[in-house]
N, C-alpha and C positions, 0 to 999 in steps of 0.2 A: 499756404508752405506747397511745397511740390512733393504732390500724392507718390511722387517712386522714390523715396529717399528710405534709406535703410534703417531697421528700426534700434538698429546698435550703432549706428553713426546719433541717429536723435537720440538716444539714449546717455551717449557719449559726447553730446554737445550740450545736454542739461545737464549733467554732471560738471562739467566744465563751468559753466555757468552759475551753477552753485559756490561750485568753491572758489570762482572769483578770475580761473582764469582766463575767461572773454567778457569784456565789458559791457557787452549790447544783446536782444533779443534778434536782433538781426539776421545773424547768422544764421541763426534758422530755417531763415527764407530762401537762404540760398540754395545754388543747385550743390549738392554733392561733388566736393572736389574728386577728381581722378583718383588718390589714393587719401584715405586716412591715416595716412605714416604721422604726419604731422602732427596732429590732433593727440592721435594717442599712447605716444612716449611721454608728453606732457602731462597727458593725465595719471599714465604710471607711477613717474615721479613722484606723485600727491599721496595712490592707494601705497606704496609702498613693491618692490617684486621681488623682495628677499626672498620668499617661496616658489620664485620664479622655478618653472622647469630648466633652463640655462644654467641657473647655480646650485636649483637640489639634486646635481648627477650627481652618480656614485658608482662605486662598484656592486656587482649581482652579490648579490649575498648565501651562501652555502648555508642546506637545513639545519636550521638548529641553532645557527650561528649567534653567540652572544659575543660582548666586547670583552676585548681584553689590550693588555698595556702594547704601548706604539703604534697601535691602531689609530689613523688620524680623522676624526671626524668635523661634520660639517653641522656646527647649531644654528641655527636659523631661526630669529624672531622676528616676526608677520611684522610689518609695518616699523621696523626698530635697527636700522641698519647699525648702530652704537654698539648695539647689544651681539650681534651676529660677529659669525664669523668661526675659522676652521681651531680646532684644539687635539690636540695629541694626548693620549693617554697617557700620565706616568709609570714608569717603573711600581710604582705601588699604591696605582690604579684608578686615583683621581684624575679628574681632569678641573680646571678654575674655568670659569666665566665672570664677566664682567657684571659687578654688582652684587651676583647670588654668591661669589667665592667658590669653593672645595667644594667639590660634589663626587661621590663615589661612581663609575661608569663601567669598570671589570664587574664580570661574570652577569651585565644585563645587556639585555635587549635592547634596541634602538628605541623599540615601541616604548616597551618601560624605563627607559633611562630619558625618555620625551615627558613622561607621564612626573617622573621625579623635577625637572626643570621646572617644569610646568606649575608644580606644584611651591617649590622653592623661588620662583620669580614672583608666585603671588603678592610674593609677602610687600615686595616695592613694585610693581604693576598690576594694571584693573587688568583683566583676563590675559593674562597672555596667552599667547600662541605659537608652539613652537615646530619644530621641523627637525628632525635628528638625522644626518644621513651620513655615509662609512665614506668617506674619500680611498681610506687606503686601509687593508687590513695585514696587519703586518705581525701579531698574536698569534698566528696560525701557522705553524710547520710542523716540518715532518725531518729526518736525521735518517742518513745511510752513510756505512761504514764499513770497510775492510775493503775486496779485490774488486772495486768498480772505478773505471777510469779518473771521476771525480767525488770523492766523499765529499759528504758536509752539511748542513742545512738548508732545505729546500721550503719555499715557500709553498701552506697548503691555500691555495684561495679557491680550489673545488674539487670537484672526485677527483680521487688520485687513488689508482692504482696500483701493488708493490710492483707488477712489471713496467707501470708505467714509469714509476722511481727510479728504476732500473736504465730504465730508456735515458731519462733525462738524467743521469747519473753519468751515463757518456758511455754505458755499456757493462759486461761483466769483464775482466783482466781475464787474461788467457789462462791463469792457473786457479782462479775461482772454482770456490767446490759448490757448485751451482744446486747440488741438488740436497747442501743441506744451507739453506740458508735458513734465519730467523727473522720473524718480526715481535720485535718487545713491544707490550704495550702495557699501558696503568689502567688498572680496573678495579676502581673501586675501593684502592687503596694500594691493591694487591698489581706486582710484575705477572704478567700473562706471555707465555710464549704462543707465538703460532709459527708452523714448518711453512715450508716454500719451498715446493723442486719447482724449478726453471725450467727442467725438458719436457715435465711434464706438459705445465702450463704452456710452456712453446707450440705442442703439438697438438693441442686442444682439449686435453685431455685433463679430469680433475682442475675443471675451475674455477671450483668454490674454494679453492686456495689464494687464488688471487686480490685475496679483500681490499677492500676497501680503506685506506689507509684513514688513522683519527690523528688530531693534533697531539703533537707529545711522543708518535709512535716512533720507533727507530729500525731499519732493517739492516745488517749484518751478514754478510755476505763475507763468511771463512774463506 
């Protein structure tokens, strides 16, 4: 056996022999090819790559993120492509998975949902290993209304301050009462109002009022 062969190549060749990809041990005595790309894809197709990085890619999650309606999730079962796939959280907060059926996803973290799916799938599969990937965040929105160029709903996919939302909305209109802006927020079931003076923040003063927005916040520009 050639002494210069890499351990990873030997391990790959041994695995291929064990699962029947190659039929004779003589391959181990051959020189290592210039590239092992021919061998490795064949091995990967058997062990399964449903959890491979290229498939597991998702969006960057904001702190404290929980799944919500309209979010798109990738639910990946290791070595089981038939069970794996993308699903959209329905307005009732549920998702439907092959074999498992309906599972509540809204209000749960991706790790929490992973544990729930694995528990439910264990009734049908032996030691299921699941990865939950967030493909799209569509449940987190903020709103701005009144005297701005483009009022409406904006996705909240990361940190966003009041000033940044105003900029996203195209800025204040000419006759906007820029020092009487209000942020409405639902906290513990109660509506709370925060005041925002645009002129102060624009001059770098009273920056504490330029709060980070939360899902559901509404900025009102009179």
